[in-house]
ROSE-817189 format. One record per residue (C-alpha): x, y, z. Coordinates in Angstrom, 3 decimals, padded with zeros to 6 digits. Example, Ala and Ser with C-alpha at 12.3 -4.5 7.8 and 13.67 -1.06 7.14 Angstrom:
2
> X, Y, Z
> 012.300, -004.500, 007.800
> 013.670, -001.060, 007.140
% end
This chain:
747
> X, Y, Z
> 001.666, -037.510, 037.488
> 003.901, -038.415, 034.541
> 005.449, -041.832, 034.887
> 009.290, -042.138, 034.373
> 010.226, -045.339, 032.668
> 012.804, -047.763, 034.155
> 016.311, -047.874, 032.615
> 015.622, -051.338, 031.077
> 012.456, -050.023, 029.425
> 014.500, -047.275, 027.748
> 017.157, -049.767, 026.605
> 014.539, -052.107, 025.176
> 012.741, -049.281, 023.344
> 015.996, -048.040, 021.838
> 016.858, -051.580, 020.669
> 013.342, -051.852, 019.027
> 013.448, -048.356, 017.452
> 017.094, -047.847, 016.227
> 016.162, -044.966, 013.878
> 014.263, -042.869, 016.561
> 016.947, -042.343, 019.197
> 016.893, -038.563, 019.792
> 015.957, -037.414, 023.209
> 012.620, -036.014, 021.956
> 011.701, -039.332, 020.293
> 012.247, -041.135, 023.631
> 010.331, -038.475, 025.499
> 007.432, -038.822, 023.018
> 007.429, -042.552, 023.170
> 006.877, -042.549, 026.939
> 004.635, -039.483, 027.088
> 007.219, -037.480, 029.035
> 006.496, -033.597, 028.925
> 007.524, -030.482, 030.712
> 009.570, -030.651, 033.792
> 009.689, -034.456, 033.599
> 012.178, -034.029, 030.746
> 014.736, -033.188, 033.372
> 014.334, -036.587, 034.937
> 014.535, -038.317, 031.522
> 017.756, -036.378, 030.813
> 019.240, -037.554, 034.116
> 018.406, -041.214, 033.329
> 020.012, -040.998, 029.904
> 023.087, -039.533, 031.334
> 023.347, -042.263, 033.923
> 022.968, -044.905, 031.219
> 025.645, -043.189, 029.214
> 027.936, -043.106, 032.393
> 027.316, -046.808, 032.937
> 028.410, -047.490, 029.403
> 024.968, -048.836, 028.295
> 024.329, -046.030, 025.973
> 026.489, -043.837, 023.882
> 025.532, -040.370, 022.820
> 026.035, -039.619, 019.158
> 025.439, -035.945, 018.455
> 021.929, -035.421, 019.860
> 020.763, -039.074, 019.845
> 021.356, -042.136, 021.966
> 022.028, -045.662, 021.056
> 023.172, -048.943, 022.473
> 026.929, -048.603, 022.782
> 027.384, -052.118, 021.470
> 025.317, -051.600, 018.444
> 025.991, -049.595, 015.237
> 023.599, -046.777, 014.151
> 021.490, -047.481, 011.083
> 023.680, -045.187, 008.933
> 027.431, -045.319, 009.543
> 030.740, -044.239, 008.003
> 032.602, -047.497, 007.020
> 035.962, -048.452, 005.581
> 035.993, -051.229, 002.973
> 038.396, -053.975, 004.208
> 038.315, -055.981, 001.001
> 036.956, -059.310, -000.393
> 037.427, -062.709, 001.220
> 038.283, -065.935, -000.580
> 034.658, -066.398, -001.668
> 034.515, -062.878, -003.255
> 032.298, -061.349, -000.565
> 033.131, -057.747, 000.239
> 033.421, -056.664, 003.906
> 033.713, -053.385, 005.728
> 034.354, -052.160, 009.204
> 032.888, -049.121, 011.098
> 035.124, -046.143, 011.547
> 033.302, -045.278, 014.758
> 033.059, -048.070, 017.344
> 032.666, -047.514, 021.044
> 031.445, -050.968, 022.100
> 033.177, -053.772, 023.954
> 035.509, -056.108, 022.032
> 036.413, -055.916, 018.327
> 034.354, -053.911, 015.845
> 031.699, -056.016, 014.175
> 032.175, -057.263, 010.542
> 029.825, -055.871, 007.843
> 028.969, -057.719, 004.710
> 028.364, -055.219, 001.804
> 025.453, -056.182, -000.366
> 025.821, -054.307, -003.611
> 022.940, -053.627, -005.910
> 023.051, -053.674, -009.734
> 024.544, -050.511, -010.789
> 026.498, -049.766, -007.574
> 030.104, -048.832, -008.350
> 032.931, -051.303, -007.563
> 034.505, -050.766, -004.172
> 038.151, -051.378, -003.257
> 039.972, -051.908, 000.027
> 040.619, -048.662, 001.928
> 037.688, -046.764, 000.472
> 035.463, -044.949, 002.904
> 031.703, -045.101, 002.317
> 028.510, -044.050, 003.892
> 026.386, -047.299, 004.381
> 022.976, -048.147, 005.661
> 023.097, -051.118, 008.065
> 020.774, -053.855, 009.115
> 021.539, -056.313, 011.926
> 021.663, -060.070, 011.128
> 022.155, -063.163, 013.359
> 023.594, -066.657, 012.870
> 026.293, -065.423, 010.470
> 029.965, -064.757, 010.732
> 029.160, -061.114, 010.396
> 026.936, -058.913, 012.453
> 025.535, -056.535, 009.854
> 024.698, -056.222, 006.223
> 025.454, -053.000, 004.576
> 024.106, -051.174, 001.572
> 025.944, -048.408, -000.200
> 024.590, -044.842, 000.144
> 027.487, -042.958, -001.347
> 031.257, -043.161, -001.692
> 032.840, -040.687, 000.584
> 035.593, -040.283, -001.949
> 033.192, -037.999, -003.800
> 033.286, -035.479, -000.967
> 037.019, -035.704, 000.247
> 038.493, -033.817, 003.119
> 040.139, -030.624, 001.714
> 043.481, -029.300, 003.101
> 045.197, -025.926, 002.632
> 048.860, -025.543, 003.341
> 052.348, -024.706, 002.033
> 054.023, -027.464, -000.006
> 057.502, -028.460, 000.856
> 059.282, -030.572, -001.752
> 061.302, -033.684, -000.839
> 063.304, -036.369, -002.576
> 060.159, -038.557, -003.100
> 057.148, -036.253, -003.200
> 056.856, -033.920, -000.338
> 054.823, -032.625, 002.641
> 052.067, -030.132, 003.188
> 052.602, -027.784, 006.153
> 049.414, -026.333, 007.655
> 048.516, -022.594, 007.486
> 046.000, -023.011, 010.334
> 047.186, -021.108, 013.361
> 048.262, -023.583, 016.056
> 047.929, -026.704, 013.902
> 050.927, -029.077, 013.811
> 049.285, -031.673, 011.478
> 051.305, -032.450, 008.362
> 050.321, -034.476, 005.230
> 052.533, -036.458, 002.956
> 052.305, -036.249, -000.852
> 053.433, -039.026, -003.045
> 055.653, -038.183, -006.118
> 052.862, -038.689, -008.486
> 050.272, -036.676, -006.605
> 052.032, -033.212, -006.471
> 050.287, -031.696, -009.510
> 053.661, -030.114, -010.362
> 053.635, -028.006, -007.201
> 056.794, -026.045, -006.367
> 058.502, -025.798, -003.054
> 056.926, -022.966, -001.003
> 053.735, -022.733, -002.980
> 050.287, -022.558, -001.255
> 048.210, -025.605, -002.356
> 044.888, -027.048, -001.899
> 044.790, -030.795, -001.546
> 042.409, -033.614, -000.673
> 042.833, -036.628, 001.546
> 044.087, -039.489, -000.616
> 043.907, -042.470, 001.673
> 045.109, -043.971, 004.960
> 048.361, -043.150, 006.648
> 051.454, -043.310, 004.554
> 055.155, -042.642, 005.265
> 056.074, -042.010, 008.886
> 052.494, -042.481, 010.001
> 051.309, -039.212, 008.457
> 048.056, -039.111, 006.422
> 048.469, -038.825, 002.693
> 047.020, -036.193, 000.371
> 046.764, -035.489, -003.303
> 047.280, -031.827, -004.542
> 044.325, -030.648, -006.550
> 045.022, -026.938, -006.963
> 048.222, -024.881, -006.975
> 047.476, -021.382, -005.571
> 050.994, -019.968, -005.995
> 052.702, -017.606, -003.712
> 050.828, -017.525, -000.354
> 051.188, -013.762, -000.451
> 049.408, -013.408, -003.776
> 045.734, -012.286, -003.995
> 044.300, -015.624, -005.107
> 045.277, -017.222, -001.799
> 043.746, -014.467, 000.361
> 040.284, -015.714, 000.902
> 041.389, -019.270, 001.548
> 043.818, -018.013, 004.212
> 040.980, -015.971, 005.832
> 038.669, -019.069, 005.850
> 041.254, -021.113, 007.686
> 042.586, -018.225, 009.878
> 039.084, -017.481, 011.145
> 037.926, -021.142, 011.458
> 035.122, -020.800, 008.951
> 033.804, -024.291, 008.058
> 034.210, -024.810, 004.355
> 033.856, -028.581, 004.069
> 030.529, -030.242, 004.422
> 030.556, -033.588, 006.340
> 029.587, -036.652, 004.255
> 026.385, -037.221, 006.083
> 025.298, -033.584, 005.297
> 026.006, -034.055, 001.676
> 024.174, -037.359, 001.639
> 021.175, -035.904, 003.301
> 021.005, -032.977, 000.842
> 021.451, -035.400, -002.110
> 018.378, -037.432, -000.877
> 016.110, -034.277, -000.964
> 013.379, -034.212, -003.608
> 011.398, -031.200, -004.785
> 008.256, -030.364, -002.706
> 004.811, -030.668, -004.399
> 001.467, -028.876, -003.887
> 000.331, -031.147, -001.040
> -000.668, -029.044, 001.903
> 000.381, -025.846, 000.128
> -001.357, -022.744, -001.383
> -001.032, -022.632, -005.076
> 000.742, -019.339, -005.971
> 001.889, -020.390, -009.436
> -000.391, -017.801, -011.032
> 001.350, -014.862, -009.341
> 004.095, -013.099, -011.418
> 006.648, -013.461, -008.531
> 009.952, -012.383, -010.172
> 013.466, -012.359, -008.529
> 015.723, -009.369, -008.747
> 019.310, -010.086, -007.756
> 022.962, -009.152, -008.630
> 023.882, -010.254, -012.125
> 026.319, -012.908, -010.810
> 023.908, -014.423, -008.126
> 023.845, -018.141, -007.950
> 020.919, -018.437, -005.632
> 017.586, -016.617, -005.551
> 015.840, -016.823, -002.159
> 013.240, -014.026, -002.554
> 010.688, -013.048, -005.154
> 008.080, -010.388, -005.237
> 005.123, -008.817, -007.138
> 002.703, -005.933, -006.546
> -000.842, -006.035, -007.587
> -002.605, -002.623, -007.755
> -005.999, -002.577, -005.764
> -007.554, 000.146, -007.776
> -007.475, 002.643, -004.908
> -003.830, 003.709, -005.065
> -002.703, 000.862, -002.944
> -001.233, -002.607, -003.615
> -001.281, -006.170, -002.591
> 002.485, -006.675, -002.160
> 003.572, -010.420, -002.187
> 007.060, -011.470, -000.951
> 007.831, -015.058, -001.342
> 010.851, -016.764, 000.339
> 012.335, -020.117, -000.342
> 010.917, -022.711, 002.036
> 014.204, -023.922, 003.473
> 012.497, -025.298, 006.563
> 010.869, -028.026, 004.421
> 014.338, -029.428, 003.511
> 016.396, -028.562, 006.662
> 014.401, -030.188, 009.528
> 015.132, -029.744, 013.262
> 017.911, -032.076, 014.559
> 018.998, -033.367, 011.098
> 022.533, -033.335, 010.085
> 021.833, -030.493, 007.652
> 020.322, -028.564, 010.566
> 023.317, -029.088, 012.802
> 025.798, -027.992, 010.160
> 023.701, -024.932, 009.264
> 023.550, -023.918, 012.943
> 027.261, -024.401, 013.296
> 027.995, -022.164, 010.230
> 025.361, -019.654, 011.171
> 025.477, -017.902, 007.765
> 027.145, -017.800, 004.452
> 030.365, -015.904, 004.086
> 031.086, -013.869, 000.949
> 034.485, -013.179, -000.467
> 035.498, -011.500, -003.754
> 036.394, -014.811, -005.412
> 034.176, -017.324, -003.612
> 031.253, -018.031, -001.284
> 031.339, -020.275, 001.735
> 027.692, -021.386, 001.828
> 025.493, -022.226, 004.861
> 023.818, -025.100, 002.915
> 025.134, -027.539, 000.294
> 024.664, -026.578, -003.342
> 021.972, -029.138, -003.873
> 019.814, -026.909, -001.688
> 021.275, -023.355, -001.911
> 021.781, -023.525, -005.676
> 018.929, -025.813, -006.607
> 015.928, -026.936, -004.515
> 015.851, -023.768, -002.311
> 016.607, -021.376, -005.150
> 013.580, -019.743, -006.891
> 014.857, -020.328, -010.371
> 012.926, -019.142, -013.443
> 010.321, -021.462, -014.721
> 010.442, -024.220, -012.173
> 008.101, -024.981, -009.245
> 009.478, -024.109, -005.933
> 008.290, -024.435, -002.376
> 008.006, -021.155, -000.473
> 006.596, -019.255, 002.502
> 004.963, -016.077, 001.256
> 003.481, -013.079, 002.849
> 000.716, -010.850, 001.174
> 000.737, -007.325, 002.591
> -001.877, -004.740, 001.907
> -000.235, -001.368, 001.315
> -002.348, 001.802, 001.021
> -001.498, 004.828, -001.123
> 000.400, 006.491, 001.704
> 002.763, 003.386, 001.974
> 001.288, 002.080, 005.189
> 000.958, -001.637, 005.702
> -002.627, -002.081, 006.741
> -002.700, -005.882, 006.999
> -000.828, -009.011, 006.011
> -001.170, -012.827, 005.939
> 001.370, -015.654, 005.566
> 000.817, -018.847, 003.475
> 002.966, -021.889, 002.725
> 002.867, -022.112, -000.956
> 004.204, -023.450, -004.265
> 005.284, -020.822, -006.846
> 006.827, -020.587, -010.295
> 008.895, -017.497, -011.102
> 008.319, -016.190, -014.599
> 011.801, -014.431, -014.693
> 015.012, -014.097, -012.871
> 016.239, -010.552, -013.469
> 019.170, -008.489, -012.257
> 019.129, -005.003, -010.762
> 020.903, -003.297, -013.782
> 018.534, -004.636, -016.457
> 015.473, -003.726, -014.261
> 016.681, -000.182, -013.588
> 017.705, 000.253, -017.267
> 014.233, -000.724, -018.358
> 012.626, 001.850, -016.078
> 015.113, 004.418, -017.462
> 014.109, 003.546, -021.088
> 016.721, 000.985, -022.172
> 014.495, -002.211, -022.363
> 015.990, -005.564, -023.337
> 013.969, -008.549, -024.704
> 013.780, -010.385, -021.411
> 012.289, -007.374, -019.437
> 009.991, -006.088, -022.130
> 007.054, -008.447, -021.629
> 007.122, -007.805, -017.828
> 007.616, -004.013, -017.823
> 004.053, -002.784, -017.755
> 002.232, -005.452, -015.695
> 004.994, -006.559, -013.293
> 007.905, -004.080, -012.971
> 006.091, -000.723, -013.099
> 003.644, -001.748, -010.290
> 006.661, -002.754, -008.170
> 008.197, 000.695, -008.568
> 004.767, 002.340, -007.916
> 004.440, 000.350, -004.705
> 008.072, 001.354, -003.750
> 007.138, 004.973, -004.302
> 004.233, 004.614, -001.906
> 006.440, 002.931, 000.727
> 008.967, 005.789, 000.583
> 006.249, 008.099, 001.974
> 005.846, 005.899, 005.055
> 009.639, 005.513, 005.270
> 010.012, 009.341, 005.337
> 007.658, 009.509, 008.294
> 009.410, 006.685, 010.107
> 012.920, 008.226, 009.560
> 015.253, 005.154, 009.623
> 018.943, 006.040, 009.648
> 019.945, 007.215, 006.169
> 023.634, 006.515, 005.903
> 025.248, 007.098, 002.518
> 028.381, 005.034, 002.294
> 029.820, 003.864, -001.057
> 030.121, 000.152, -001.293
> 033.368, -001.110, -002.888
> 033.497, -004.003, -005.306
> 036.862, -005.802, -005.854
> 037.119, -006.959, -009.498
> 039.413, -009.978, -010.081
> 040.703, -011.542, -013.300
> 040.856, -015.173, -014.042
> 044.033, -015.505, -012.137
> 042.585, -013.994, -008.959
> 044.480, -010.745, -009.282
> 042.828, -007.505, -008.464
> 042.312, -005.447, -011.616
> 040.170, -002.683, -010.332
> 038.350, -001.345, -007.262
> 035.030, 000.066, -008.246
> 032.279, 001.786, -006.272
> 028.820, 000.256, -006.715
> 026.017, 002.386, -007.885
> 022.975, 002.502, -005.612
> 019.993, 002.045, -007.835
> 016.252, 002.393, -007.089
> 016.033, -001.302, -008.033
> 018.296, -002.013, -004.953
> 016.314, 000.257, -002.666
> 013.036, -001.304, -003.898
> 014.027, -004.813, -002.960
> 015.505, -003.756, 000.354
> 012.325, -001.798, 001.355
> 010.074, -004.863, 000.400
> 012.329, -007.180, 002.436
> 012.191, -004.868, 005.529
> 008.386, -004.833, 005.292
> 008.231, -008.705, 005.068
> 010.578, -008.915, 008.055
> 008.436, -006.650, 010.151
> 005.333, -008.678, 009.169
> 007.027, -011.950, 010.310
> 007.987, -010.378, 013.703
> 004.518, -008.949, 014.247
> 002.800, -012.170, 013.342
> 004.916, -014.305, 015.725
> 004.542, -011.735, 018.492
> 000.702, -011.701, 018.104
> 000.661, -015.549, 018.107
> 002.907, -015.633, 021.099
> 005.382, -017.942, 019.299
> 009.087, -017.714, 020.367
> 011.494, -016.375, 017.694
> 014.822, -014.663, 017.256
> 014.584, -010.900, 016.931
> 017.137, -008.816, 015.051
> 018.147, -006.290, 017.788
> 019.891, -002.985, 017.321
> 020.135, -000.921, 020.422
> 020.646, 002.805, 020.568
> 024.234, 004.061, 020.730
> 025.785, 004.881, 024.070
> 026.086, 008.407, 025.541
> 029.872, 008.149, 025.201
> 029.674, 007.358, 021.482
> 027.209, 010.127, 020.879
> 029.540, 012.674, 022.550
> 032.356, 011.499, 020.390
> 030.095, 011.987, 017.328
> 029.241, 015.552, 018.575
> 032.993, 016.349, 018.737
> 033.551, 015.065, 015.199
> 030.548, 017.052, 013.881
> 031.671, 020.187, 015.793
> 035.131, 019.888, 014.142
> 033.455, 019.910, 010.740
> 031.352, 022.907, 011.749
> 028.230, 020.929, 012.102
> 025.849, 020.439, 015.046
> 024.116, 017.437, 016.568
> 021.319, 018.293, 019.073
> 021.924, 017.560, 022.703
> 019.824, 017.133, 025.761
> 016.919, 015.123, 024.179
> 016.013, 011.484, 023.684
> 018.012, 010.337, 020.713
> 016.238, 009.460, 017.537
> 017.289, 008.548, 014.105
> 015.750, 011.708, 012.834
> 018.266, 013.679, 014.783
> 021.171, 011.752, 013.144
> 019.557, 012.174, 009.733
> 019.537, 015.918, 010.279
> 023.261, 015.788, 010.866
> 023.768, 013.700, 007.820
> 021.666, 016.085, 005.777
> 023.753, 019.040, 006.964
> 026.898, 017.149, 005.689
> 025.392, 016.055, 002.339
> 027.108, 017.562, -000.652
> 030.047, 018.959, 001.336
> 033.582, 017.648, 001.604
> 032.781, 016.309, 005.049
> 029.922, 014.006, 003.954
> 031.932, 010.755, 003.909
> 033.602, 011.587, 007.269
> 030.286, 012.194, 009.021
> 028.611, 009.078, 007.553
> 031.596, 006.952, 008.696
> 031.573, 008.628, 012.183
> 027.808, 007.995, 012.477
> 028.300, 004.394, 011.510
> 031.063, 004.005, 014.021
> 028.906, 005.441, 016.780
> 026.287, 002.697, 016.266
> 026.105, -000.506, 018.329
> 026.520, -003.860, 016.709
> 023.194, -005.536, 015.793
> 022.726, -008.976, 017.085
> 020.071, -011.757, 017.540
> 018.105, -012.259, 020.723
> 014.982, -014.180, 021.742
> 013.956, -010.955, 023.655
> 012.844, -007.904, 021.698
> 014.783, -004.693, 022.367
> 013.764, -003.046, 019.057
> 015.744, -001.929, 016.046
> 017.132, 001.592, 016.542
> 018.650, 001.998, 013.060
> 015.442, 001.055, 011.237
> 013.252, 002.868, 013.746
> 011.085, -000.221, 014.227
> 009.540, -001.753, 017.413
> 009.786, -005.367, 016.277
> 011.955, -006.764, 013.628
> 013.176, -010.279, 012.670
> 015.098, -011.733, 009.759
> 012.768, -013.780, 007.555
> 013.871, -013.175, 003.968
> 017.208, -015.058, 003.594
> 016.996, -018.598, 005.073
> 019.411, -019.923, 002.414
> 022.218, -017.821, 003.898
> 021.209, -017.045, 007.482
> 020.229, -019.529, 010.200
> 018.235, -016.839, 012.019
> 015.778, -016.707, 009.097
> 015.366, -020.442, 009.198
> 014.403, -020.263, 012.866
> 011.852, -017.606, 012.024
> 010.453, -019.842, 009.216
> 010.131, -022.775, 011.635
> 008.348, -020.453, 014.095
> 005.848, -019.436, 011.359
> 005.300, -023.090, 010.477
> 004.626, -023.940, 014.147
> 002.388, -020.804, 014.701
> 000.180, -021.627, 011.634
> 000.218, -025.439, 012.140
> 001.613, -026.032, 008.626
> 003.419, -029.254, 009.422
> 005.866, -031.222, 011.607
> 008.925, -029.361, 010.516
> 008.219, -026.205, 012.646
> 009.937, -025.003, 015.748
> 010.461, -027.779, 018.300
> 010.616, -027.661, 022.088
> 014.272, -028.371, 021.725
> 014.673, -025.412, 019.298
> 012.821, -023.181, 021.800
> 014.977, -024.274, 024.727
> 018.080, -023.526, 022.720
> 017.039, -020.120, 021.369
> 019.270, -018.033, 023.633
> 022.240, -020.280, 022.882
> 021.415, -020.232, 019.118
> 021.172, -016.373, 019.190
> 024.621, -016.089, 020.820
> 026.157, -018.668, 018.435
> 024.882, -017.086, 015.170
> 025.666, -013.544, 016.392
> 029.249, -014.771, 016.873
> 029.391, -016.440, 013.411
> 028.102, -013.343, 011.818
> 030.874, -011.293, 013.425
> 033.388, -013.899, 012.400
> 032.299, -013.701, 008.799
> 032.363, -009.848, 008.930
> 035.924, -009.794, 010.205
> 037.056, -012.457, 007.624
> 035.458, -010.468, 004.792
> 036.971, -007.199, 005.982
> 040.493, -008.808, 006.381
> 040.268, -010.305, 003.004
> 039.307, -006.978, 001.419
> 042.162, -005.392, 003.139
> 044.563, -007.950, 001.840
> 043.230, -007.656, -001.735
> 043.616, -003.893, -001.516
> 047.167, -004.233, -000.230
> 047.978, -006.593, -003.078
> 046.428, -004.211, -005.568
> 048.411, -001.223, -004.292
> 051.719, -003.153, -003.774
> 052.701, -002.290, -007.273
> 052.129, 001.426, -006.581
> 054.566, 001.796, -003.641
> 055.997, 005.288, -003.883
> 052.890, 006.812, -005.519
> 051.423, 010.016, -004.214
> 047.634, 009.780, -003.370
> 044.863, 011.955, -002.006
> 042.805, 011.089, 001.032
> 041.045, 012.271, 004.225
> 041.940, 011.739, 007.874
> 039.411, 009.134, 009.162
> 040.831, 008.240, 012.491
> 043.237, 009.497, 015.219
> 045.103, 007.410, 017.723
> 047.978, 007.837, 020.140
> 050.164, 005.709, 017.869
> 049.287, 007.445, 014.504
> 046.789, 008.671, 012.030
> 044.430, 006.747, 009.771
> 043.853, 007.969, 006.225
> 041.027, 006.857, 003.891
> 042.439, 006.881, 000.364
> 040.137, 008.499, -002.216
> 040.699, 006.146, -005.200
> 040.138, 002.830, -003.473
> 038.658, 003.489, -000.084
> 041.542, 001.636, 001.456
> 042.782, 002.593, 004.846
> 046.422, 003.683, 005.278
> 048.194, 004.458, 008.529
> 050.717, 007.182, 009.245
> 052.712, 005.905, 012.307
> 053.285, 008.733, 014.885
> 057.082, 008.476, 014.355
> 056.633, 009.373, 010.714
> 055.011, 012.717, 011.481
> 058.307, 014.375, 012.451
> 060.723, 014.769, 015.285
> 058.519, 016.897, 017.562
> 056.177, 015.634, 020.215
> 052.513, 015.175, 019.359
> 049.922, 015.463, 022.024
> 046.877, 013.257, 021.550
> 043.561, 014.709, 022.720
> 040.819, 011.952, 022.906
> 038.005, 014.490, 023.334
> 038.600, 016.453, 020.254
> 040.263, 013.553, 018.360
> 043.353, 015.581, 017.483
> 047.104, 015.438, 017.478
> 048.898, 018.731, 018.071
> 052.645, 019.318, 017.495
> 054.601, 020.678, 020.417
> 056.868, 022.925, 018.331
> 055.003, 023.754, 015.167
> 051.549, 023.915, 016.764
> 050.125, 021.988, 013.799
> 046.760, 020.423, 014.600
> 045.841, 017.197, 012.859
> 042.173, 016.451, 013.144
> 039.425, 014.303, 011.666
> 038.243, 015.158, 008.186
> 041.240, 017.070, 007.039
> 042.151, 016.526, 003.343
> 045.757, 015.167, 003.002
> 048.135, 014.080, 000.462
> 050.177, 011.025, 001.286
> 052.950, 008.815, -000.187
> 052.502, 005.033, -000.141
> 055.597, 003.589, 001.473
> 054.553, 000.028, 002.319
> 051.792, -002.488, 001.221
> 051.764, -005.842, 002.942
> 049.373, -008.344, 001.300
> 049.985, -010.881, 003.984
> 048.537, -008.633, 006.681
> 046.551, -006.200, 004.573
> 048.404, -003.301, 006.110
> 049.244, -000.003, 004.337
> 051.801, 002.491, 005.619
> 051.795, 005.995, 004.262
> 053.805, 009.254, 004.783
> 052.144, 012.573, 005.087
> 053.123, 014.923, 002.368
> 050.449, 017.702, 002.580
> 047.793, 018.611, 005.042
> 044.854, 020.821, 004.113
> 046.730, 021.696, 000.878
> 049.880, 022.853, 002.650
> 053.161, 021.020, 003.129
> 053.599, 019.542, 006.582
> 055.473, 022.199, 008.662
> 058.907, 021.236, 009.915
> 059.865, 021.366, 013.577
> 062.431, 023.801, 014.576
> 064.199, 021.122, 016.472
> 062.829, 021.822, 020.027
> 062.929, 019.296, 022.782
> 060.987, 016.201, 022.018
> 058.646, 015.067, 024.608
> 057.345, 018.480, 025.845
> 053.808, 019.256, 025.114
> 053.061, 022.848, 024.247
> 052.115, 025.303, 026.949
> 048.862, 026.543, 025.336
> 045.629, 025.113, 026.687
> 044.170, 022.182, 024.760
> 040.865, 023.818, 024.588
> 042.300, 026.310, 022.056
> 043.553, 023.181, 020.102
> 039.922, 021.954, 019.740
> 038.827, 025.475, 018.526
> 041.668, 025.437, 016.051
> 040.787, 021.937, 014.865
> 037.161, 023.077, 014.363
> 038.163, 026.290, 012.558
> 040.597, 024.423, 010.413
> 037.983, 021.953, 009.366
> 035.379, 024.643, 008.692
> 037.741, 026.083, 006.019
> 037.667, 022.833, 004.168
> 034.325, 023.052, 002.390
> 034.526, 021.632, -001.078
> 031.841, 019.813, -002.902
> 032.409, 016.142, -003.123
> 033.538, 015.064, -006.657
% end
């Protein structure tokens, strides 16, 4: 039977081991395992309730002692010139202890009021309880504030833009950076409380009119509560990281593992190479940055990464999951430098089937960091000097391996949606200058296919080794959503098979019918909307969209916490070190899955809202212009139109359609006029006039000018509110018939 220690024993051990105060450290010290951890948790909670311990994040310490690393405020020098500080967090009895700062040669001078991160050691027999050494000045990582500046007689104030926040900041006359009243500003904390007890701030950036595009992403960050400021302890931990060496790793530096990314990418977390096996197959290597080596379980970096869940991408900035020291440096597979990685070697036969695979923890050096466009250009005959030495031995084998994989992909039949991706182009002032649609190159598809295969290999390995992990789950669509898709397809004169177990092949057949027609985009959008939202789960329910039994995210641990968990699981499964998945990680998998699924959705909504606002700002100067589009949605309150040129979504309020009553039929997704009998259905080509563009909300209001090439019929003035007598079944047939007439090849 496992012996549970007495409370006094726990307190004595914590006092002797101040740097090992996490629950798992205490459990390990006393040999507590399994169900006995519940008793330990109860004891620690009782000690906390009794005031003998205080819980700091996930660790325990004596409430009357400071942790070894603390945030301090410098109080100034005494008459002898000795510099003292006080802790900013103190939960013990009596006054906070004094801390004598012992500065080393080369440390910067510290002044009263400065906040620092310090390493403490306890002393006795002195008029101070601790000695402190400087780790870093917190002033180098100040708290950032976003708000609207209001000028006053002596400086001014910053009013928050955060919803529900009432906290204001004062700005001294010399710290306004010339900001004007009503401007959106970014500021940083400037010191302790100032006038009227409000904290003081220094304006560091003027962002202009809050309704202008440059402010859009910052507003979204604050509106959706996306953490964009790293705590000081996280920055300090990242700054202490040093590059990994070859110790305990497989040497992969001889492999030509190149990175292929967007031209403006700041980090490179995946690299690949394909080595022909002489029989039509390949040894395909995919190497991923070893983030688990630097972000260890329970660390400050780990807690912050879990809280963020993922990086968030906006047209003008990225809110990263990890500090730049890691995401842009040590965990980025830069050209010509040694980098730690976890790599998988996959044997692919001539038919594109993965016949075997193995994982290694290695050290690599990438010979080149390339972008999609230059790689594709080289394959198309336009070869630059950087790509030329790699073309025959590195790049062509990658394309040959991809060609083989497309054979297996055709048999598997993952969902083949064809939706153009928009790219918002900004000038130096943050104003939208253009909205372009990205080209889909084979170079993009190649990397995507390699990453999918590596993710499958990770899931299969961990399932085989019976190691807990987070699966990427995508369940099949509901019956109701499939019926709605059938209605949409029918209105376009297309068919989706009914009465059988749904497979992605059935949906691909529908998409193939629509390809090359004027209905292609509508059917692709409708199919996407019928899908369920993918999420993370420790249980495996398969991935419908990719037509895969087991799937996990392994390839982007710099920007997704889910991938970091999978990396730790691989470390634990292979016995590669002490930085693998811990019992605490395993116990929290369900909570982690829920948390990061939520942060992923939060980022998606923030990114979408930002795109809508940028588009509204872009179109704000074109109010009154006539534009072409296609009806993409029908609701009781109006009609949604996707505009051709920008892909933006405008809305026609029901009141703007005319004076007659419009009956909404949810089954057929149509609106039918009570007097004119006009049927407005999904997919119809329309001409609209832009009447309102609101950058603050991202909303676009348009008026209907023409429908299906004809002017909108005018009501004869019959009684509003009376639906037509005809049966609505005939309305469905008319909607389908009308849509079938509109068969133009997409431009």
